[in-house]
Phi, psi and omega in degrees: 000134181290153177292166175302147175292147174279118185272352180275086181273156176293126186287147178260347175220161177280169173309332182267000175093013182272150184291152180245138178234123177256127175245124177269133179229129175293337182286338185269138180237320190225007182231157174232157175218156177221145180197164174260141189220102177051046173082006180243133179279112183258131175241118184261126180227163176301143183296329185275008176299137166288173177298321180295316184289327173307302185303318185296308184285334174292315175301320178298309187288329174294328179295318176303315181293324181292322178293326180294322173071303187295343182270351185288158191293345180261357181292138187296132176075008184248005176292129182294128192273116184265318181267162179297327181291322176292323180296314181294319176297322177292323178300312179304318177294319175294325175297315184295321185286319190247336188234023173065016177076008180289332178270112185234094183285153173276334174203150181220121186213159172278144173225156182253359185256018176246097183264339188248354178227145176286327182202166175202161183219143171246092184305322178296337182251344177074027185257148179227138177235131175245143182286135180298347180288347174286335196296330177279357187279167178302154185293327185291338175285311175302317179300319179298308182301316177300317175297318182301315180291321177299321180294324180291338175293341182255324176225108185294326189270158175269064180256183184300329176298315180302309182287337172297328179293332182266358182299328185291331185286123190282346177260014183303302177302314184294322177287326173301314182292322180300311184287329174300316178296318175298321178290325178298312180299314187291321185292340177247021172066024179267144180293136181245109179283077191293330189276349184282075180287320178230123181226165181216144173274123187304307185291315181299334181270009167098008176237113180286142175246129182235000000 
């Protein structure tokens, strides 16, 4: 007689109704990761996982994303800005929240010709440009770069007054470290898992992978 069916199926949506995508990767051996990508909750797992392991780890990682909350697709002000118009609107929201609305750019846009800088601003013209290489990164990193350039519209130099403007943003130091890590890896030709916002070591978490 066949055993009882396993009712713990891999979810196709999060508790908030966002779609879920499971990505199997041969590069992964001992870690799983979860991140938001264009409104979809993505869980990356090793290619050799069994169906039971997949279900277990998808449930675990979706719970991590749920507890973080602010990175979800329905969180206020966290929708990823795809177009220049959306990016400009998001910049206005960030300026209002963290800079008292004092930074008012004349234009904010994505560009593809910035290979050595994540963003740039021209205070005399009020323009801001963000590198398209930021787009796959976590939203809190994009927000930091955008706030960084907004702050430059108020203070051109990287002096104490400039950094005081960014002190209100809680992810400043974390985002700086993230970008430094990406730059370090890129300079040495190493793979940079930019999307691995939340990861866990499978063995350390109590499930051996064989």
